[in-house]
KEVOFI-211714 format. One record per residue (C-alpha): residue number from 1; x, y, z; residue in one letter. Coordinates in steps of 0.05 Angstrom, whole numbers. Example, Ala and Ser with C-alpha at 12.3 -4.5 7.8 and 13.67 -1.06 7.14 Angstrom:
2
LOLUM   num        X        Y        Z   residu
LOLUM     1      246      -90      156        A
LOLUM     2      273      -21      143        S
//
This chain:
117
LOLUM   num        X        Y        Z   residu
LOLUM     1        0        0        0        M
LOLUM     2       25       69      -18        F
LOLUM     3       50      109       42        N
LOLUM     4       83      175       23        P
LOLUM     5      144      205       56        W
LOLUM     6      124      256      109        R
LOLUM     7      190      295      113        T
LOLUM     8      251      313       70        L
LOLUM     9      297      287      125        H
LOLUM    10      298      214      107        V
LOLUM    11      356      165      108        K
LOLUM    12      372      145       36        G
LOLUM    13      341      208        6        A
LOLUM    14      389      202      -54        A
LOLUM    15      349      140      -75        H
LOLUM    16      280      170      -66        I
LOLUM    17      252      201     -130        P
LOLUM    18      214      265     -122        L
LOLUM    19      204      285     -195        L
LOLUM    20      218      245     -257        T
LOLUM    21      207      249     -332        D
LOLUM    22      139      221     -346        A
LOLUM    23       96      200     -404        R
LOLUM    24       60      266     -410        E
LOLUM    25       87      337     -400        F
LOLUM    26      150      312     -365        S
LOLUM    27      107      314     -303        A
LOLUM    28      119      283     -235        Y
LOLUM    29       92      217     -211        I
LOLUM    30       30      233     -171        I
LOLUM    31       18      181     -118        G
LOLUM    32       78      138     -133        G
LOLUM    33       75       68     -162        P
LOLUM    34       23       18     -142        D
LOLUM    35       36      -44      -99        Y
LOLUM    36       60      -88     -156        C
LOLUM    37       85      -40     -210        P
LOLUM    38       90      -75     -277        L
LOLUM    39      132      -50     -335        P
LOLUM    40       94      -23     -395        P
LOLUM    41       81      -76     -447        K
LOLUM    42       96      -30     -505        Y
LOLUM    43      147       25     -514        E
LOLUM    44       95       75     -539        D
LOLUM    45       41       64     -487        G
LOLUM    46       30       48     -414        P
LOLUM    47       -9      -16     -427        G
LOLUM    48      -72      -38     -393        V
LOLUM    49      -57      -13     -323        R
LOLUM    50      -30       57     -330        P
LOLUM    51       -2       90     -268        G
LOLUM    52       60       97     -226        G
LOLUM    53      122       68     -258        L
LOLUM    54       86       58     -325        M
LOLUM    55       85      133     -334        F
LOLUM    56      158      141     -312        A
LOLUM    57      184       82     -353        C
LOLUM    58      190      120     -419        V
LOLUM    59      250      113     -466        N
LOLUM    60      261      188     -468        R
LOLUM    61      337      192     -462        H
LOLUM    62      370      129     -492        E
LOLUM    63      343       79     -441        E
LOLUM    64      341      130     -384        H
LOLUM    65      296      183     -353        V
LOLUM    66      318      245     -314        N
LOLUM    67      300      245     -241        S
LOLUM    68      302      294     -183        L
LOLUM    69      315      261     -116        F
LOLUM    70      291      280      -47        L
LOLUM    71      359      308      -24        E
LOLUM    72      362      354      -85        G
LOLUM    73      406      316     -134        S
LOLUM    74      387      305     -207        V
LOLUM    75      412      247     -248        R
LOLUM    76      393      200     -304        K
LOLUM    77      362      134     -283        V
LOLUM    78      362       71     -325        G
LOLUM    79      292       47     -342        L
LOLUM    80      301      -19     -306        K
LOLUM    81      333       18     -248        E
LOLUM    82      265       50     -233        L
LOLUM    83      247      -14     -196        W
LOLUM    84      308       -5     -150        R
LOLUM    85      288       64     -125        L
LOLUM    86      254       74      -57        Q
LOLUM    87      187      102      -82        W
LOLUM    88      155       99      -14        Y
LOLUM    89      169       68       54        P
LOLUM    90      164       -7       46        G
LOLUM    91      173       -8      -30        F
LOLUM    92      210      -72      -46        D
LOLUM    93      275      -50      -81        T
LOLUM    94      294     -124      -89        N
LOLUM    95      227     -145     -118        G
LOLUM    96      209     -188     -178        P
LOLUM    97      230     -135     -229        W
LOLUM    98      303     -132     -204        T
LOLUM    99      364     -173     -222        S
LOLUM   100      367     -201     -151        S
LOLUM   101      301     -239     -161        W
LOLUM   102      303     -314     -175        D
LOLUM   103      282     -331     -227        P
LOLUM   104      302     -267     -264        P
LOLUM   105      246     -224     -291        P
LOLUM   106      221     -231     -362        I
LOLUM   107      218     -160     -387        W
LOLUM   108      174     -137     -444        P
LOLUM   109      209     -146     -510        Q
LOLUM   110      224      -72     -520        W
LOLUM   111      263      -69     -453        M
LOLUM   112      302     -134     -456        R
LOLUM   113      365     -103     -485        R
LOLUM   114      369      -50     -430        F
LOLUM   115      418      -55     -372        K
LOLUM   116      395      -95     -312        D
LOLUM   117      400      -67     -241        Y
//
């Protein structure tokens, strides 16, 4: 369940996205990803369940998106790396869409060549 950060003074703030490129208007993610965020099935659309990571997972900058983090830094983030960020307290950064999962995830075809995190 989504539980937003209540302060800027959080341990690991450099891994907590505040704003990120998004599907429309380079907007921020409102509400964060849902409980089991799936990657978009197609490169040009969010798929059947739009929301959260589906709007951030856009191939805007050669397999990356730009992100602003809670402590004020800005950097590019690999599309598969989105699943390694701490979107909210309790978000599983070692979940089924990360390279630490066994068996490894089967990414949508358009993302398979991207770097794993």
